[in-house]
N, C-alpha and C positions, 0 to 999 in steps of 0.2 A: 287763410289757406287751410289749415288743419283744424280739426275740432279741438277745442280745449279739452284736455283729458279730465274726465270726471274723477273725482276722488274715489279710491277703492273703499269698499265696505270692510268692516272688520272680518267678515267671513271670507272674503276674497283674499285679504292679507294673510289670514290663517292658512288658507289653502296653498298660497304661493310659498309661505314659509315651510310648510310640511313637505311640499314637493321638492324644495331645494334641500331640505334635510335628508329626504329619501334618496335623492340623486347623489348627495355627498357620501352617504352611508354605502350606497351601491358601489361607487367608485373606490372607496377605501377597502371594501370587502374584496373587490376584484383585484386591486393592487396587492393586498396581503396574500391572496390565494396564488397570484402569479409568483410572488417572492417565495412562498412556501414550496410550491411545486416546480417552479422553473427558476431557481436562483441563477444569477449570472455567474459564469465560470471564468476564472482567470486562466491564464496560460499555464500556471503552475498546477492548478486543479486538474486541467485537462491532461497534463503530462503525468500527474500522479495516478489518475484513473487508468491511463494506458499501461503504466508500469504495474499497477495492481492486477490488471487483467492478464498481463503477461505472466506475472508470478502465479496467479491462480491457475492459469492454463498449464504451467510448468509442473505444478504439484500433482503427484499421482494420487489416484483415489486409494483409500485404505483397502488393503488386501489384494491390490492389483499386482500381477506379475511384472517383472521387469521386461520391457520391450527391447527388442534388438534394434540397434541403430545401424544403418547402412555404413559400411566402412568402419575403421577402428582408428583409435589414436595410437600411432605407432611409437611415438616417443615425445618427450617434452624436454626442452632445454632448461637445465637447472644450473645455477651457479654452484661452485665447489662448496661454499658454506652451506647452501641449502641441502646438497647431497649428504654432507657430513652430519647435519642435524637430523635428516631423515633416517640415516643409518643408526644414529645414537637413540633416536626414539624407538626404532624397530628393535634395537638391542634390549631396551627396557621392557617392551611388551610386544610379543610376536603378532598380536592382533592388529597392530598399528602399521600396516603396510602403506606404501605410498598412495595407492588408490583410495584407501580408506581416509587418509589424511586429506587428500585432494577433494573427496566427496564432502567431507565435513567442512573444509574451508570454503568450497563453493556454496554449500548451504548457508553458511554464515554470510558470505558476500552477497548472495541473492535474497537473503531474509526468508529462506525456506525452513520449514520445520524439520528437525532431526528426529530420527526414530529413538526409542529408548536406549538401544545399544549405542547409537551414535552419540547420544548425550553423555553416556557413561565414558565412551572413548574420548570425547572432547574434554571432559573433566580430567581424564588421565593425561592427555596431551598437555593441557594447561599446567598440570602439576609437574610434569617432566621439564617443560620449558622454564618454569619458575626455578627449578633446581639448577638448570643450565645457567640461568642468569646469576644465581647466587654464587656459583662456582667461578664464573669468569667475569 
């Protein structure tokens, strides 16, 4: 039915071996390039990227003026203990108003950078709170 296959010459064997090596090398190069440039993303990676983008968008550029936000925060509900601590912190240092403490706390919560003044005030707040803990 079919022709008996004639044995391959050494040159033909060498050519086939080189072609298969080239094909294998090409596939491995393509696979490594895809892994390097298009790594598969897990759900956690996707969520982390979204949060980092939100954080970067929230940070204001250096030297920018504060923008006005429509409407204002009229009040916030605080517990008695929180109000008492805010009053004691303010009594220690007049620069530590409730709005300043709120801004520093939000920066910490959102992993935003503090200004140099805010870093100094945060250190002062931590020192005052440490003194409160030692007293009570």
